[in-house]
N, C-alpha and C positions, 0 to 999 in steps of 0.2 A: 504493501500499499505507498503510495505517496506522501508527499506532502501535501498537491494539492487534493488531491480525495477528499479530507478531512475540513481544508479551506472552503473547495469549491462546493461539497456538497457537505453540510454540516447537519448533525441532530438539530434542528431546529426548534425543537420539543425541550433541550437540555441546555438550561440556564449559565449551567457552570461553564460547559462546551460552545458556546453563543460566544460566553466574554473571555474565554481562552483566545477563541477564531479570531477576535476585536482585537484583543491584546495583538497576536500576530500582527493582522492588517495594517494595523495604524502604524508598530514598527518599522516593516516591510516597507511603507509610504515614506518612514521617513529616513531610511538606510539607504534602501534602492528605489526611488520614486518610478513608479511605474510596474516593479513585483507584484504587488495586490494585486492588479488588474490582470498578470499573468499568470497568478495562480487562484484566483479567486472570482474574475470576473472580462471584461473588455478583452482578450488578448489584443489586439489591433492597437489599443489605446493603451495597455500597458507596453507594449513592443515600442512603440513612440516616446514612450516618456522613461523607459530603460536606455535603450539610445540615446537620447537627447542626455540625460545624467551622465552616460558613459561619457560621452562625448565633451559635456563639460568636462570631467577631470581630466581628461586626456590633455585640453585645454591650459587647465591650470598645469596641470602635471611639467606639459611643454614648457609652459610660460614660467615656472620655479625651472627647471634645470638650466632655458638660456640666459633667465636671469642669472645664475648664479655660474655661469661660461661669460656672460658680457651682459653686464649690465646695460649699458649703453644703448643696445641694439631693445631693451621692453622700454626704456626711459624713450626713444624715437617713438616708438609703436605704438603709447598712450599718448604721445603729445601731439597727433596727425588727427587731423579731421576726420579725414575720410576713417581709421580704423577706430575714431572715437564713436563716430556714428554704428559701426559693426556692431560694438560691444553696447551699447545703448539697446540696439535692435535686440541684441540677442538676450540681454538681461530682460527685458519688458516680455518676447516671447516665451524664454522661462520660467518667469512670476507667472503668466497666465497660465501654462500648464500646470504649475505646481498646485493652483487654484484647483484650476479641474482635476485634478487628478489626487487631490485631498476630499472633495466635496462628493466624488464618486466611490473615493476609500470609506467615507460614512455611509455612505448609501448600503455598500455590499458590509458594514459592519452589522447593519439591521439594528439598532441601539436598544429597541422596547424587546428584543429578545436574550440582548443579555442583564446579568444579575442588577436589580435594582439600583444598587449600592456603588455598581460600575460602573453605569453611563457617566454619569455628569462626571467624572475622570476619566474617561475614553474621548469622551467629547472635548473636555480642556484641555488636555495634552494635542489634540489633532489640531486644534485654533490656535494654540498658541505659538506650536512649531510654524505651523501654517502663517501668522503674522508676523512672527521672525524673518525667518526664512523669504518672504516675499519682500514682507519692510527691508529689509537690508537688500534685496534684488533690484528693488523700486526706490531704494534712494542712492545706491551705484548707480544706477541708468541716471537720478535728476545729475548726479555730481557729474557724468561723462558727459550730458549733455551740455551742462554750467561750464565744465572744461574747453568743448568746442568751443564755446562761444565766446570765453575770457580770451583765449590760446590765439582765436582768428583775430579780433579784436586790437591783441598788442601786441603781436609778432606777423613778422611783414612776409610776403611770397617769395622774397629777395633768395636768388640763389647764394648760396652759403661761398664764404672766403676761408682763402687758408692763414693759417699761423704767418707771421712773418718772424725771421730768426727764433723758431719755435715758441714765440708767444702770443697771443690774443693781449690784445691794448683795448680796452670797454672804457670810453669816457663817461663817466658818471656827474651827473648835473643836476643841482639840487633846485630845484623852480622854486619861485616865493612869491605865487599871484594870493596876496593877503588882499581885503576885503578897502583896503588905505590905500591900495594901486592900481596902475591902469594895465593891463597886460601884466605878462609871467616876465620874469626874469632870471638867470642862472644867479643863485647866492651863492650855490659854493661849487669848486670843480673840482674833478680829481681825473685821473686816472688808472682803473686797476689793472695792472698785468698779471696774466696769470700762465703760468709756465701750461704749453699747450699736451704735457705730460704727465705732469706730477702734478698740477694744479696747482704747488706752490706761487703764493700767489702777495702782490707788491704795490700796495695803496700809494698813488703821490699825489699828495695836495699841492694846490696853488691857488694863492692868493687871490683875491678877485679884486686887489689895488695894484695888481702887476703895471709897470708902464715902463716904457716900452713894451711893445708886445711884436714880434717877429714873425712874417708868413711864410711858411715855403713856399718854392718861385712856380713851383704849379698854383698856388692859390691864387683866384682871381681879383681878391684880396692884397697881392705882392704890388700889382701897377700903382694901387691906389694909395698904399701906402708901403713904397720900398725900402724905408728906414725903421720901420714899425708900427704897429699902432700908439698914437699917441707922443710919437717924438717929436720933441719941440712942443709939446700939446700940440698936436695937429688932429683933429678926429670933427666928427660934424654932428658929436653931443655936449651935453653941459660937461660930463667928466670923462675924461680919457683915460679907461683902466680896463684890464682885462672882460670885464663881467658887461662892459659897455656895448662890446661887439655886437653882442648878439640882440639890444637893443635898436642900436646903429642898422644892423643891418634890414634886421624888421622893418625898419621904419622908414626908411632911405635907399637899401640900397639891395631887397631883394632879388631884383631880375639880375644879379649877378652867381644865382644857384636858382638857374629855371628847372632844372631837374629835383628840386630838394622834395616836394610834394608826393612826388611820382614813385620816388624812394626810400617813401612811409618817413620823411624829416619834414627837415622846415630850414628856411634859408638864415635862421638865426643859428639855428643847433650847427650847420653846417661852416656855417664863420667859426664858430665857437673852438667845432673840429680842428681847422685849420691852424687857429690860432695858439692850440695846446700843442699838435704837434710842432709848427717853431717852436715853442717856448721847450720841449720836451726831446725834440727830436726823434720821437718815436711815429710810428705808425701805427692811428688808430681805426679798429677794421669795423667797432659797433659802438653805438650809444647808447647812454638808460637816461631819459631824463623821469625823474621823482619830485611831482608837483607838492609841495611839503601842509600846502592847504587841505589833502587827502590823507596824507602820513599817519594820522591820527586812528583814521578810517584801517587805514588796514594793520597796524600796533595793536588795536583792539583784535579786528578779526584774528589775529595770531595769537591773541592771549595776552599780551603784553610781554612786555623783556625785562630782563635783570642787567641792572648797570650799581656798580660801584659809584657813586656819586663824591668828586672831590671837596669841595668846597659847597657855599650855600647856592644856588640856584632861583631869580626869580622869574615867576609867574605874570604875563603882562606888561613884561618893558619895564620902566621907570616906578618908585612909586607914586602912589596916587597923591591926591589932594591933603588926604588923613594920615598919610605917611603910612599907612597901611598895606602891606602887599602879601601875597601869598608864596612861599619859600620850595625849592624843593631840596629838602633837607642830605646833609653828608649821610655816606654810607651805602651797605646794602641797600638796592632799593625794587621792588617788582614796580613800574613801570605803564601806567596803562596809554591809551593813546595822546589822551590831553596832555598830560604831565610827560611822554616823552616827547613830545612835539615842541613843545619850551626849551622841553632840556637841549634838543638842537639848536632851536632857532633866538635865546636869551641873548639879549646884546649886553642891557644896562651891569655895570659894574663889570664884564670882562671886555677884552677885544675880540675881533674879528679872527685872531690865531689862538685864542682859546675857545671859540665857536667850533670854529673848524676841527678841531683836536677831538670836541665832543660829538662832532659829528660823527667822524671816522669811530667813537667810541660805539655810536649808537647802533650801524652800519654792521660792525662785527660782532657784537655781542646780537644781531637779528642774527646775522649769518649761523654763527654757530647755534641759538636755538629753534633754527627753526627743523623742523623732524616731520617726516613722513604722518605721524600721529593726527598732529595738530591741523596738518595742508586736508587728509582727507577730512577727519571731521567738522573742520570749520571753512571745507572749499566754498562752501554759495559767499559766501559771505568775502571771505579771500577774494575771489575771482570779481565779486562786484567792487569792493576797492581797489582792487588790482586796475581796471580797465580805466576808473576814475583819477589814479595815483602815476601810470606810470605808461610811457610812449618808451617806443624803441626799433631801432632798422634790423635788430637779430632775425635771424631766419628762423621761422615756426620749424623747417625743417633741424633746424641746430639746437633745439632745443634735447633732444636727448642725449648730444653729447657735452652740451650745459651743466645739463644737471650731473649729468655723472662724475665731469669734474670739478663742479660744485660741492660733492661729496668728496673728494679727497679734501681740494679746497679746506674744508670744515676740520678735515683732521689734521692739519698743519697750521704751524701761524703764522697770520698773515702781516710780513712786514711794513714799514711804517718808511715813509720819507717824505717830510713837511719843508717844502720850500718856503719859509718864514724865516723871518729874524729870529736870531743871532745870522742861522746861514746863509740867507739871503736877504737883501735889501730891496723891496718893492719897487721903490722909487731908482734904483740904479742897478738892475739884474743883469751878472755876468752869463749872458746863456753858455759863452765855454763851462763854465764851471756848472753850470747846470746839467747841462748833456751828460759832464762828466760823473754826476752826481746819481744821476738817472742812468748809464751804464755801470757802475759800482754797483747799485741795488739791485738790480737786476741780471749780475753777472761778476758776483762779488770777487769769483776765483782767479777772472779771467780780464776783470777790467783795470786801465791804466789809466794814470793823470793823461789830460789830451797832449801833445807835442812829445811824449816819453817814446 
C-alpha cells in the first residue's frame, strides 16, 4: 500500500484518520508545494506546483553558487531593468500559485471530517504559512519594482568606461540648494579614487575657495581662461573661486557643453569635472551629485548614522536672538537625518575646512554602515530618497561591478588627502605640489617629487 492510498482514499468516517491526513497534506504543501495535490488531488495542478517549486529552488541554488564564485555577476544581474522585471513577474506568479495550492490543500483536507479540536490548528497553520510566504514574495516583488524604477531614474544608460592607471576616479559634489538660495551650487567638492582591483579608496578634498583654477587644454573653458579661472580676478560672476565655476557656466556659458544633458549631466557639472581634472591632474570618469536639501531623508531611510562628534556643532547656523541654540554635543552619537544634515552643513564657529572634514567623516560612516539587511528592509524609502538626492552619470550596466568594488572598499581604510591650509594655500595654490601630493596619495610606493 502506498502513501497515496490513505491520502487519496481515506476512511472519511474516522476523525483520527482524517486529522492525521490533514496534517500530512498541509505539511506536504509547505515542504513541497504541489505534492499534496499529486498524492491526494488534481495531479496536473500538483505537477505544475512541484515543477515551479523545484525550478525556484534550482534558481536559488544556482544564484548562490554564482554569488560565491563571482559576486559581481549577481550584483549586475539584480541591478538591471530587464532582470528585475523578470524577477518581479516570477515572484508574483509564484505567490499566486502558492495561494491556489494552499486553498486547494485546505479543500482536500475536508476540515469538517477532522477532529474538532484540530480544525482550528490545521487552518491557522496553513493560513500563517500562506501569509508569511506570499507576503515575503509580494514584498520582494514590490522591492524589485521599486529598484527597477529608482535605478532607471538615477543611473545612466551610457556605455561603461575603463579604469585609468588602474583606478576609477569619481567626482563627488555636495549640492546646497537651500530654501534661501536660487538654484543649486556645489558646496563641497572631492574626488574618490578607487583601485579597480582591490577597492582601496583615497578621498581627495578640494576647498571651494581655490583660486585660480586651471583647466586641461581639452576643456572648452581653457580658451576662456588659459591662465586659470580667477587669474587676476577674471571671471563673469561676483566671486572667482572653484565652486563659482558651476554657477558661471550654468548661467552664462551652458553652450560650451552642448552634449551635457544628453549624457545625463549638466553644463555646470561638466565644467566642474574639467576644473577638478585640471587641479589634480586626474582623469575623472564619473560624477555623483548629492543634493544636501534631501540628504536628511536618505539618512533616515538608512536608519541613521553613527558619528563620533569631536566638538559642539550648532544647529540652525548662528545663535538666534535669544542666545539659545540647539547643539550636537561631543561624543559617540547616533544621528538621524536632520542632525546628520546639520553636522555636515553647520558653519557657525567653524571654518570651511572643518566642515569639509565633517562631511568626509559622514561619507565614510555611511559607507561603513550600509549593509544588505538595512538596504533590503528599507529599500522603498531608500529608493524614494535616492531619486530626490542623487544624480550621476554612472551607467546602470556598471552597478554590479561598483557594488562589488564597494564591498571591498568597506573592508579597507579610506585614505584622505585634504588640499587645504596649511598644506595648500587656496589663494596661491601650487599645482605642481598638488599633483605630486595626489600621485603620492594614490601610488605611495612609486610616487616621486616632480622633477626628481
